[in-house]
C-alpha positions as CSV (number, residue, x, y, z in Angstrom):
1,M,40.5,36.0,-1.0
2,T,44.2,36.2,-1.9
3,R,46.1,33.2,-3.2
4,K,48.1,33.0,0.0
5,R,44.9,32.8,2.1
6,I,43.6,30.1,-0.2
7,L,46.7,28.1,0.3
8,W,46.6,28.5,4.1
9,A,43.0,27.4,4.1
10,L,43.7,24.3,2.0
11,L,46.6,23.5,4.3
12,A,44.3,23.8,7.3
13,V,41.8,21.5,5.7
14,V,44.6,18.9,5.0
15,V,45.8,19.1,8.6
16,L,42.3,18.8,10.0
17,V,41.5,15.8,7.9
18,S,44.9,14.1,8.5
19,A,45.2,14.6,12.2
20,P,42.7,11.7,13.1
21,W,44.5,9.3,10.7
22,L,47.9,10.3,12.2
23,W,46.6,9.6,15.7
24,T,45.4,6.1,14.7
25,F,48.6,5.4,12.9
26,L,51.0,6.6,15.6
27,A,49.1,5.1,18.5
28,A,49.3,1.6,16.9
29,Q,53.1,1.7,16.4
30,G,54.8,-1.1,18.2
31,H,51.6,-3.1,18.4
32,L,51.4,-4.5,14.8
33,H,52.7,-8.0,14.0
34,D,52.8,-10.7,11.4
35,A,51.1,-14.0,12.4
36,D,54.3,-15.8,13.1
37,S,55.6,-13.1,15.5
38,A,52.4,-12.2,17.3
39,P,52.4,-12.5,21.1
40,P,50.1,-14.9,22.8
41,A,46.7,-13.8,23.9
42,D,43.5,-15.3,25.2
43,V,41.3,-14.4,22.3
44,V,41.5,-13.4,18.6
45,I,39.1,-10.8,17.4
46,V,38.5,-11.2,13.7
47,L,36.6,-8.4,12.0
48,G,34.1,-9.2,9.3
49,T,33.8,-7.9,5.8
50,E,32.2,-8.9,2.5
51,P,33.0,-12.4,1.3
52,G,36.1,-12.6,-0.9
53,N,39.9,-12.6,-0.7
54,R,40.1,-10.1,2.2
55,L,37.8,-12.0,4.4
56,Q,39.5,-15.3,3.6
57,G,42.9,-13.7,4.5
58,R,41.5,-12.7,7.9
59,L,40.1,-16.1,8.6
60,D,43.2,-18.0,7.5
61,T,45.3,-15.8,9.8
62,T,42.9,-16.4,12.7
63,A,42.9,-20.1,12.2
64,A,46.7,-20.1,12.1
65,L,46.9,-18.2,15.4
66,V,44.5,-20.6,17.1
67,T,45.9,-23.9,15.7
68,S,49.5,-22.8,16.5
69,G,48.5,-22.1,20.1
70,R,49.0,-18.3,20.1
71,A,45.4,-17.8,21.1
72,A,42.9,-20.0,22.8
73,S,39.6,-18.7,21.4
74,V,38.0,-16.5,18.7
75,L,35.5,-13.7,18.8
76,V,34.0,-13.5,15.4
77,S,32.6,-10.0,15.0
78,G,30.3,-8.8,12.2
79,D,26.8,-8.2,11.0
80,R,24.5,-11.2,11.1
81,G,21.6,-9.4,9.4
82,G,23.3,-7.1,6.9
83,E,22.9,-6.8,3.1
84,R,25.7,-9.3,2.6
85,G,23.8,-12.0,4.5
86,D,24.9,-13.8,7.6
87,E,28.6,-13.2,7.5
88,I,28.9,-14.5,11.1
89,A,27.7,-18.0,10.2
90,A,29.9,-18.1,7.0
91,M,33.0,-17.0,9.0
92,T,32.3,-19.5,11.7
93,D,31.9,-22.4,9.3
94,Y,35.1,-21.5,7.5
95,L,37.1,-21.4,10.7
96,V,35.7,-24.8,11.8
97,A,36.6,-26.2,8.3
98,H,40.1,-25.0,8.8
99,G,40.8,-26.6,12.2
100,V,39.3,-24.4,14.8
101,D,37.1,-26.2,17.3
102,R,33.6,-24.8,17.2
103,G,33.6,-24.7,21.0
104,R,36.4,-22.1,20.9
105,I,34.4,-19.7,18.8
106,T,32.1,-17.0,20.2
107,T,30.1,-14.9,17.8
108,D,29.1,-11.2,18.0
109,P,26.4,-10.4,15.4
110,Y,26.4,-6.8,16.4
111,G,29.9,-5.7,15.6
112,L,28.4,-3.3,13.1
113,D,31.7,-1.3,12.7
114,T,35.2,-1.3,14.1
115,Y,34.2,1.0,17.0
116,D,31.3,-1.2,18.0
117,T,33.4,-4.3,17.7
118,C,35.9,-3.0,20.2
119,K,33.4,-1.5,22.5
120,R,31.3,-4.6,22.7
121,A,34.4,-6.8,23.0
122,R,35.2,-4.9,26.2
123,D,31.7,-4.3,27.6
124,V,29.7,-7.3,26.5
125,Y,32.3,-10.1,26.1
126,R,34.7,-8.8,28.8
127,V,37.7,-9.1,26.6
128,S,40.8,-7.6,28.3
129,R,43.6,-8.8,26.1
130,A,43.3,-9.8,22.4
131,L,44.9,-10.2,19.0
132,V,43.0,-8.2,16.4
133,V,43.1,-9.5,12.9
134,T,42.5,-7.5,9.7
135,Q,44.4,-6.1,6.7
136,T,47.2,-3.6,7.1
137,Y,45.2,-0.7,5.8
138,H,42.6,-1.2,8.5
139,L,44.8,-2.5,11.3
140,S,46.1,0.7,12.9
141,R,42.6,2.1,13.4
142,A,41.3,-1.2,14.8
143,V,44.1,-1.6,17.2
144,T,44.0,2.1,18.3
145,L,40.3,2.0,19.0
146,C,40.5,-1.3,21.0
147,R,43.5,0.0,23.0
148,H,41.8,3.3,23.7
149,M,38.9,1.3,25.2
150,G,41.3,-0.4,27.6
151,I,41.8,-3.7,25.7
152,D,45.5,-4.8,25.6
153,A,45.2,-5.2,21.9
154,E,47.9,-6.3,19.5
155,G,47.3,-6.2,15.7
156,V,48.0,-9.1,13.4
157,R,48.3,-8.5,9.6
158,A,46.1,-10.6,7.4
159,R,46.9,-11.5,3.8
160,C,45.3,-9.3,1.1
161,D,45.4,-10.7,-2.4
162,C,44.1,-7.4,-3.7
163,S,44.6,-5.3,-6.8
164,A,46.5,-2.1,-6.5
165,W,43.3,-0.1,-7.2
166,L,41.4,-1.9,-4.4
167,L,44.2,-1.4,-2.0
168,A,44.4,2.3,-2.8
169,S,40.7,2.7,-2.4
170,K,40.7,0.9,1.0
171,W,43.6,3.0,2.3
172,F,41.7,6.2,1.3
173,R,38.5,4.9,2.9
174,D,40.3,4.2,6.1
175,Y,42.0,7.6,6.0
176,L,38.6,9.2,6.0
177,A,37.1,6.7,8.5
178,S,39.7,7.7,11.0
179,G,37.8,11.0,11.3
180,K,34.6,9.2,12.3
181,A,36.6,7.1,14.7
182,V,37.9,10.2,16.5
183,W,34.5,11.7,16.6
184,D,33.1,8.5,18.1
185,V,35.8,8.5,20.8
186,V,35.5,12.2,21.7
187,R,31.7,11.8,22.3
188,D,32.1,8.3,23.8
189,R,29.4,7.0,21.5
190,P,27.7,3.9,22.9
191,A,27.6,0.8,20.7
192,R,24.5,0.6,18.6
193,V,23.5,-2.6,20.4
194,T,24.7,-2.8,24.0
195,D,23.1,-5.7,25.8
196,V,22.9,-8.7,23.5
197,V,25.4,-11.5,23.9
198,A,25.3,-14.1,21.1
199,A,25.3,-17.7,22.0
200,R,28.6,-19.6,21.5
201,S,28.6,-20.9,18.0
């Protein structure tokens, strides 16, 4: 194979890998906000992650949206039975401790990834309009997936007191995860759990 063909092959790979990320990035433009400029919505969808600064940032932003009156309720989405323990219970307790009435919180223990969270929000919890809270590196993909599924979703940036190395690794992970997101969308993958509604917290 000539050098020119190798370069063209490498360029094709870069384009193929980058196209899904570009879709998620461009589709979310105009729908990303800071907490103090977010539009009102019925519900905040807060996406779970491992305990630490990133999760605290998401929960602090969610609590601020509810206590300021920008949203009436919260859908806490994550994995109740994962390796990190019951992140749903921990997230709920944190929100309550920071001023969110427990009666305003609904929990989804089967939001096993971003795609499942959006699909279950629409199909199981009948969410039609929402604010989606996560860090900037993840926000475009989350908003694009929810909007693709028919939810009028607006993204809200959560604080991330993260090292430069962690941020770089998360951006790269999300860059790769956009390919899976597109594949899930193309084949209209069902959520891994489709018929379980968690009780209100």
